PDB file of N, CA, C and O in Angstrom:
ATOM      1  N   UNK A   1       9.110   9.174  -2.820  1.00  0.00           N
ATOM      2  CA  UNK A   1       8.318   8.825  -3.178  1.00  0.00           C
ATOM      3  C   UNK A   1       8.310   7.435  -2.781  1.00  0.00           C
ATOM      4  O   UNK A   1       9.228   6.663  -3.058  1.00  0.00           O
ATOM      5  N   UNK A   2       7.298   7.123  -2.146  1.00  0.00           N
ATOM      6  CA  UNK A   2       7.229   5.491  -1.642  1.00  0.00           C
ATOM      7  C   UNK A   2       6.849   4.589  -3.029  1.00  0.00           C
ATOM      8  O   UNK A   2       6.278   5.223  -3.917  1.00  0.00           O
ATOM      9  N   UNK A   3       7.045   3.566  -3.205  1.00  0.00           N
ATOM     10  CA  UNK A   3       6.969   2.360  -4.269  1.00  0.00           C
ATOM     11  C   UNK A   3       5.946   1.294  -3.555  1.00  0.00           C
ATOM     12  O   UNK A   3       6.278   0.772  -2.491  1.00  0.00           O
ATOM     13  N   UNK A   4       4.782   1.011  -4.133  1.00  0.00           N
ATOM     14  CA  UNK A   4       4.383  -0.336  -3.465  1.00  0.00           C
ATOM     15  C   UNK A   4       3.964  -1.422  -4.817  1.00  0.00           C
ATOM     16  O   UNK A   4       4.213  -1.396  -6.022  1.00  0.00           O
ATOM     17  N   UNK A   5       3.334  -2.198  -4.072  1.00  0.00           N
ATOM     18  CA  UNK A   5       3.201  -3.206  -4.926  1.00  0.00           C
ATOM     19  C   UNK A   5       1.934  -3.910  -4.364  1.00  0.00           C
ATOM     20  O   UNK A   5       1.722  -4.206  -3.188  1.00  0.00           O
ATOM     21  N   UNK A   6       0.944  -4.167  -5.705  1.00  0.00           N
ATOM     22  CA  UNK A   6      -0.547  -4.590  -5.434  1.00  0.00           C
ATOM     23  C   UNK A   6      -0.511  -5.637  -6.224  1.00  0.00           C
ATOM     24  O   UNK A   6       0.295  -5.806  -7.138  1.00  0.00           O
ATOM     25  N   UNK A   7      -1.706  -6.640  -5.772  1.00  0.00           N
ATOM     26  CA  UNK A   7      -1.922  -7.959  -6.541  1.00  0.00           C
ATOM     27  C   UNK A   7      -3.660  -8.124  -6.111  1.00  0.00           C
ATOM     28  O   UNK A   7      -4.333  -7.540  -5.261  1.00  0.00           O
ATOM     29  N   UNK A   8      -3.948  -9.017  -6.950  1.00  0.00           N
ATOM     30  CA  UNK A   8      -5.509  -9.524  -6.738  1.00  0.00           C
ATOM     31  C   UNK A   8      -5.374 -10.749  -6.019  1.00  0.00           C
ATOM     32  O   UNK A   8      -4.485 -11.368  -6.605  1.00  0.00           O
ATOM     33  N   UNK A   9      -5.785 -11.413  -5.071  1.00  0.00           N
ATOM     34  CA  UNK A   9      -5.958 -12.567  -4.739  1.00  0.00           C
ATOM     35  C   UNK A   9      -7.224 -13.189  -4.161  1.00  0.00           C
ATOM     36  O   UNK A   9      -7.503 -12.749  -3.046  1.00  0.00           O
ATOM     37  N   UNK A  10      -8.055 -14.107  -4.649  1.00  0.00           N
ATOM     38  CA  UNK A  10      -9.333 -14.466  -4.344  1.00  0.00           C
ATOM     39  C   UNK A  10     -10.311 -13.253  -4.028  1.00  0.00           C
ATOM     40  O   UNK A  10     -10.954 -13.093  -2.991  1.00  0.00           O
ATOM     41  N   UNK A  11     -10.275 -12.196  -5.473  1.00  0.00           N
ATOM     42  CA  UNK A  11     -11.029 -11.603  -5.308  1.00  0.00           C
ATOM     43  C   UNK A  11     -11.051  -9.952  -4.434  1.00  0.00           C
ATOM     44  O   UNK A  11     -11.727  -8.924  -4.468  1.00  0.00           O
ATOM     45  N   UNK A  12     -10.115 -10.374  -3.846  1.00  0.00           N
ATOM     46  CA  UNK A  12      -9.796  -9.173  -2.457  1.00  0.00           C
ATOM     47  C   UNK A  12      -8.083  -8.526  -3.327  1.00  0.00           C
ATOM     48  O   UNK A  12      -7.096  -9.136  -3.740  1.00  0.00           O
ATOM     49  N   UNK A  13      -8.447  -7.073  -3.286  1.00  0.00           N
ATOM     50  CA  UNK A  13      -6.812  -6.600  -3.108  1.00  0.00           C
ATOM     51  C   UNK A  13      -6.012  -6.726  -2.240  1.00  0.00           C
ATOM     52  O   UNK A  13      -6.518  -6.797  -1.120  1.00  0.00           O
ATOM     53  N   UNK A  14      -4.947  -6.786  -2.284  1.00  0.00           N
ATOM     54  CA  UNK A  14      -3.526  -7.096  -1.655  1.00  0.00           C
ATOM     55  C   UNK A  14      -2.299  -6.097  -2.046  1.00  0.00           C
ATOM     56  O   UNK A  14      -1.904  -5.837  -3.183  1.00  0.00           O
ATOM     57  N   UNK A  15      -1.803  -5.609  -0.812  1.00  0.00           N
ATOM     58  CA  UNK A  15      -0.744  -4.898  -1.101  1.00  0.00           C
ATOM     59  C   UNK A  15       0.299  -4.627  -0.226  1.00  0.00           C
ATOM     60  O   UNK A  15      -0.140  -4.808   0.909  1.00  0.00           O
ATOM     61  N   UNK A  16       1.341  -4.319  -0.194  1.00  0.00           N
ATOM     62  CA  UNK A  16       2.430  -4.003   0.561  1.00  0.00           C
ATOM     63  C   UNK A  16       3.358  -2.979  -0.046  1.00  0.00           C
ATOM     64  O   UNK A  16       3.475  -2.827  -1.262  1.00  0.00           O
ATOM     65  N   UNK A  17       4.192  -2.094   1.114  1.00  0.00           N
ATOM     66  CA  UNK A  17       5.321  -1.198   0.603  1.00  0.00           C
ATOM     67  C   UNK A  17       6.445  -1.927   0.315  1.00  0.00           C
ATOM     68  O   UNK A  17       6.698  -2.921   0.996  1.00  0.00           O
ATOM     69  N   UNK A  18       7.326  -1.512  -0.795  1.00  0.00           N
ATOM     70  CA  UNK A  18       8.607  -2.128  -1.375  1.00  0.00           C
ATOM     71  C   UNK A  18       9.211  -2.031  -0.093  1.00  0.00           C
ATOM     72  O   UNK A  18       9.740  -3.048   0.356  1.00  0.00           O
ATOM     73  N   UNK A  19       9.223  -1.053   0.530  1.00  0.00           N
ATOM     74  CA  UNK A  19      10.583  -1.110   1.563  1.00  0.00           C
ATOM     75  C   UNK A  19      10.130  -2.211   2.649  1.00  0.00           C
ATOM     76  O   UNK A  19      11.051  -2.900   3.088  1.00  0.00           O
ATOM     77  N   UNK A  20       8.682  -2.500   3.201  1.00  0.00           N
ATOM     78  CA  UNK A  20       8.296  -3.865   3.928  1.00  0.00           C
ATOM     79  C   UNK A  20       7.253  -4.877   3.643  1.00  0.00           C
ATOM     80  O   UNK A  20       6.172  -5.059   4.204  1.00  0.00           O
ATOM     81  N   UNK A  21       7.763  -5.447   2.731  1.00  0.00           N
ATOM     82  CA  UNK A  21       6.930  -6.659   1.993  1.00  0.00           C
ATOM     83  C   UNK A  21       6.401  -7.607   3.274  1.00  0.00           C
ATOM     84  O   UNK A  21       5.573  -8.493   3.061  1.00  0.00           O
ATOM     85  N   UNK A  22       6.861  -7.395   4.433  1.00  0.00           N
ATOM     86  CA  UNK A  22       6.090  -8.084   5.550  1.00  0.00           C
ATOM     87  C   UNK A  22       4.795  -7.761   6.001  1.00  0.00           C
ATOM     88  O   UNK A  22       4.058  -8.668   6.389  1.00  0.00           O
ATOM     89  N   UNK A  23       4.408  -6.548   6.002  1.00  0.00           N
ATOM     90  CA  UNK A  23       3.135  -5.634   5.991  1.00  0.00           C
ATOM     91  C   UNK A  23       2.182  -5.616   5.404  1.00  0.00           C
ATOM     92  O   UNK A  23       1.392  -4.696   5.612  1.00  0.00           O
ATOM     93  N   UNK A  24       1.952  -6.392   4.665  1.00  0.00           N
ATOM     94  CA  UNK A  24       0.860  -6.374   3.589  1.00  0.00           C
ATOM     95  C   UNK A  24      -0.794  -6.175   4.134  1.00  0.00           C
ATOM     96  O   UNK A  24      -1.150  -6.639   5.217  1.00  0.00           O
ATOM     97  N   UNK A  25      -1.701  -5.450   3.256  1.00  0.00           N
ATOM     98  CA  UNK A  25      -2.909  -4.729   3.855  1.00  0.00           C
ATOM     99  C   UNK A  25      -3.523  -5.497   2.634  1.00  0.00           C
ATOM    100  O   UNK A  25      -2.985  -5.901   1.603  1.00  0.00           O
ATOM    101  N   UNK A  26      -5.048  -5.586   3.151  1.00  0.00           N
ATOM    102  CA  UNK A  26      -5.825  -6.198   2.106  1.00  0.00           C
ATOM    103  C   UNK A  26      -7.300  -5.402   2.008  1.00  0.00           C
ATOM    104  O   UNK A  26      -8.131  -5.298   2.909  1.00  0.00           O
ATOM    105  N   UNK A  27      -7.365  -4.926   0.782  1.00  0.00           N
ATOM    106  CA  UNK A  27      -8.930  -4.135   0.729  1.00  0.00           C
ATOM    107  C   UNK A  27      -9.973  -4.885  -0.322  1.00  0.00           C
ATOM    108  O   UNK A  27      -9.510  -5.828  -0.964  1.00  0.00           O
ATOM    109  N   UNK A  28     -11.444  -4.487  -0.541  1.00  0.00           N
ATOM    110  CA  UNK A  28     -12.228  -5.034  -1.485  1.00  0.00           C
ATOM    111  C   UNK A  28     -12.277  -4.258  -2.621  1.00  0.00           C
ATOM    112  O   UNK A  28     -12.568  -4.784  -3.695  1.00  0.00           O
ATOM    113  N   UNK A  29     -11.993  -2.883  -2.526  1.00  0.00           N
ATOM    114  CA  UNK A  29     -11.333  -2.359  -3.604  1.00  0.00           C
ATOM    115  C   UNK A  29     -10.209  -1.728  -3.886  1.00  0.00           C
ATOM    116  O   UNK A  29      -9.329  -2.085  -3.104  1.00  0.00           O
ATOM    117  N   UNK A  30      -9.735  -0.713  -4.890  1.00  0.00           N
ATOM    118  CA  UNK A  30      -8.139  -0.659  -5.605  1.00  0.00           C
ATOM    119  C   UNK A  30      -8.243   0.830  -4.797  1.00  0.00           C
ATOM    120  O   UNK A  30      -7.147   1.217  -4.393  1.00  0.00           O
ATOM    121  N   UNK A  31      -9.273   1.638  -4.528  1.00  0.00           N
ATOM    122  CA  UNK A  31      -9.132   3.089  -3.732  1.00  0.00           C
ATOM    123  C   UNK A  31      -8.649   2.656  -2.586  1.00  0.00           C
ATOM    124  O   UNK A  31      -7.520   2.982  -2.220  1.00  0.00           O
ATOM    125  N   UNK A  32      -9.673   1.635  -1.660  1.00  0.00           N
ATOM    126  CA  UNK A  32      -9.428   1.201  -0.523  1.00  0.00           C
ATOM    127  C   UNK A  32      -7.920   0.734   0.184  1.00  0.00           C
ATOM    128  O   UNK A  32      -7.490   0.825   1.334  1.00  0.00           O
ATOM    129  N   UNK A  33      -7.464   0.304  -0.826  1.00  0.00           N
ATOM    130  CA  UNK A  33      -6.399  -0.320  -0.915  1.00  0.00           C
ATOM    131  C   UNK A  33      -5.154   0.844  -0.937  1.00  0.00           C
ATOM    132  O   UNK A  33      -4.101   0.767  -0.303  1.00  0.00           O
ATOM    133  N   UNK A  34      -5.553   1.883  -1.797  1.00  0.00           N
ATOM    134  CA  UNK A  34      -4.479   2.839  -1.824  1.00  0.00           C
ATOM    135  C   UNK A  34      -4.417   3.913  -0.600  1.00  0.00           C
ATOM    136  O   UNK A  34      -3.476   4.645  -0.294  1.00  0.00           O
ATOM    137  N   UNK A  35      -5.584   3.802  -0.046  1.00  0.00           N
ATOM    138  CA  UNK A  35      -5.975   4.660   1.073  1.00  0.00           C
ATOM    139  C   UNK A  35      -5.180   3.667   2.208  1.00  0.00           C
ATOM    140  O   UNK A  35      -4.502   4.242   3.059  1.00  0.00           O
ATOM    141  N   UNK A  36      -5.237   2.574   2.222  1.00  0.00           N
ATOM    142  CA  UNK A  36      -4.791   1.599   3.665  1.00  0.00           C
ATOM    143  C   UNK A  36      -3.098   1.796   3.291  1.00  0.00           C
ATOM    144  O   UNK A  36      -2.313   2.142   4.173  1.00  0.00           O
ATOM    145  N   UNK A  37      -2.705   1.562   2.048  1.00  0.00           N
ATOM    146  CA  UNK A  37      -0.686   1.600   1.705  1.00  0.00           C
ATOM    147  C   UNK A  37      -0.822   2.740   2.538  1.00  0.00           C
ATOM    148  O   UNK A  37      -0.696   2.609   3.755  1.00  0.00           O
ATOM    149  N   UNK A  38      -1.180   4.371   1.780  1.00  0.00           N
ATOM    150  CA  UNK A  38      -0.979   5.733   2.265  1.00  0.00           C
ATOM    151  C   UNK A  38      -0.598   5.550   3.848  1.00  0.00           C
ATOM    152  O   UNK A  38       0.460   5.784   4.432  1.00  0.00           O
ATOM    153  N   UNK A  39      -1.795   5.067   4.305  1.00  0.00           N
ATOM    154  CA  UNK A  39      -1.978   5.096   5.974  1.00  0.00           C
ATOM    155  C   UNK A  39      -0.585   4.554   6.327  1.00  0.00           C
ATOM    156  O   UNK A  39       0.260   5.246   6.893  1.00  0.00           O
ATOM    157  N   UNK A  40      -0.394   3.289   5.965  1.00  0.00           N
ATOM    158  CA  UNK A  40       0.760   2.534   6.534  1.00  0.00           C
ATOM    159  C   UNK A  40       1.919   2.994   6.122  1.00  0.00           C
ATOM    160  O   UNK A  40       2.813   2.645   6.893  1.00  0.00           O
ATOM    161  N   UNK A  41       2.450   3.900   4.860  1.00  0.00           N
ATOM    162  CA  UNK A  41       3.227   4.733   4.981  1.00  0.00           C
ATOM    163  C   UNK A  41       3.697   5.820   5.693  1.00  0.00           C
ATOM    164  O   UNK A  41       4.893   6.046   5.877  1.00  0.00           O
ATOM    165  N   UNK A  42       2.525   6.689   6.211  1.00  0.00           N
ATOM    166  CA  UNK A  42       2.294   7.838   6.581  1.00  0.00           C
ATOM    167  C   UNK A  42       3.023   7.231   8.151  1.00  0.00           C
ATOM    168  O   UNK A  42       4.006   7.735   8.693  1.00  0.00           O
ATOM    169  N   UNK A  43       2.298   6.130   8.621  1.00  0.00           N
ATOM    170  CA  UNK A  43       2.806   5.632   9.894  1.00  0.00           C
ATOM    171  C   UNK A  43       4.078   5.419  10.125  1.00  0.00           C
ATOM    172  O   UNK A  43       4.632   5.681  11.192  1.00  0.00           O
ATOM    173  N   UNK A  44       4.790   4.772   8.813  1.00  0.00           N
ATOM    174  CA  UNK A  44       6.468   4.619   8.397  1.00  0.00           C
ATOM    175  C   UNK A  44       7.233   5.485   8.776  1.00  0.00           C
ATOM    176  O   UNK A  44       8.212   5.476   9.523  1.00  0.00           O
ATOM    177  N   UNK A  45       6.510   6.555   7.973  1.00  0.00           N
ATOM    178  CA  UNK A  45       7.204   7.792   8.083  1.00  0.00           C
ATOM    179  C   UNK A  45       7.179   9.052   8.902  1.00  0.00           C
ATOM    180  O   UNK A  45       8.029   9.925   8.728  1.00  0.00           O
ATOM    181  N   UNK A  46       6.286   9.152   9.732  1.00  0.00           N
ATOM    182  CA  UNK A  46       5.953   9.988  10.941  1.00  0.00           C
ATOM    183  C   UNK A  46       5.169  11.020  10.474  1.00  0.00           C
ATOM    184  O   UNK A  46       5.404  12.207  10.704  1.00  0.00           O
ATOM    185  N   UNK A  47       4.079  10.530   9.707  1.00  0.00           N
ATOM    186  CA  UNK A  47       2.995  11.446   9.336  1.00  0.00           C
ATOM    187  C   UNK A  47       3.505  12.598   8.436  1.00  0.00           C
ATOM    188  O   UNK A  47       2.979  13.710   8.488  1.00  0.00           O
ATOM    189  N   UNK A  48       4.535  12.314   7.611  1.00  0.00           N
ATOM    190  CA  UNK A  48       4.612  13.170   6.507  1.00  0.00           C
ATOM    191  C   UNK A  48       4.000  12.925   5.465  1.00  0.00           C
ATOM    192  O   UNK A  48       3.508  11.806   5.323  1.00  0.00           O
ATOM    193  N   UNK A  49       3.893  13.738   4.635  1.00  0.00           N
ATOM    194  CA  UNK A  49       3.007  13.488   3.298  1.00  0.00           C
ATOM    195  C   UNK A  49       3.263  12.426   2.195  1.00  0.00           C
ATOM    196  O   UNK A  49       4.439  12.101   2.034  1.00  0.00           O
ATOM    197  N   UNK A  50       2.490  11.946   1.555  1.00  0.00           N
ATOM    198  CA  UNK A  50       3.186  10.528   1.199  1.00  0.00           C
ATOM    199  C   UNK A  50       2.648  10.754  -0.310  1.00  0.00           C
ATOM    200  O   UNK A  50       1.582  11.356  -0.441  1.00  0.00           O
ATOM    201  N   UNK A  51       3.280  10.338  -1.353  1.00  0.00           N
ATOM    202  CA  UNK A  51       3.104  10.058  -2.576  1.00  0.00           C
ATOM    203  C   UNK A  51       3.240   8.520  -2.982  1.00  0.00           C
ATOM    204  O   UNK A  51       4.350   8.130  -3.343  1.00  0.00           O
ATOM    205  N   UNK A  52       2.399   7.816  -2.950  1.00  0.00           N
ATOM    206  CA  UNK A  52       2.466   6.619  -3.575  1.00  0.00           C
ATOM    207  C   UNK A  52       2.947   6.532  -5.328  1.00  0.00           C
ATOM    208  O   UNK A  52       2.680   7.331  -6.225  1.00  0.00           O
ATOM    209  N   UNK A  53       3.458   5.705  -5.365  1.00  0.00           N
ATOM    210  CA  UNK A  53       4.094   5.165  -6.724  1.00  0.00           C
ATOM    211  C   UNK A  53       4.450   3.402  -7.315  1.00  0.00           C
ATOM    212  O   UNK A  53       5.412   2.645  -7.192  1.00  0.00           O
ATOM    213  N   UNK A  54       3.246   3.322  -7.910  1.00  0.00           N
ATOM    214  CA  UNK A  54       2.750   1.856  -8.349  1.00  0.00           C
ATOM    215  C   UNK A  54       4.237   1.292  -9.198  1.00  0.00           C
ATOM    216  O   UNK A  54       4.897   2.028  -9.931  1.00  0.00           O
ATOM    217  N   UNK A  55       4.432   0.439  -9.028  1.00  0.00           N
ATOM    218  CA  UNK A  55       5.731  -0.327  -9.589  1.00  0.00           C
ATOM    219  C   UNK A  55       5.513  -1.556 -10.312  1.00  0.00           C
ATOM    220  O   UNK A  55       4.729  -2.357  -9.803  1.00  0.00           O
ATOM    221  N   UNK A  56       6.084  -1.858 -11.443  1.00  0.00           N
ATOM    222  CA  UNK A  56       5.374  -3.126 -12.119  1.00  0.00           C
ATOM    223  C   UNK A  56       5.166  -4.293 -11.532  1.00  0.00           C
ATOM    224  O   UNK A  56       4.608  -5.202 -12.146  1.00  0.00           O
TER     225      UNK A  56
END
């Protein structure tokens, strides 16, 4: 299971995978951010199915 961190900054959603905090993504909505994080995770794992898990 892939863990990620998310936050809002100046009205935008931002997030990163816990395993690669240097690769951040930005989105207009929470749903778009989840999609982008899932895509980033699939790129890093070689297109294997991904389950995202939010951490506190």
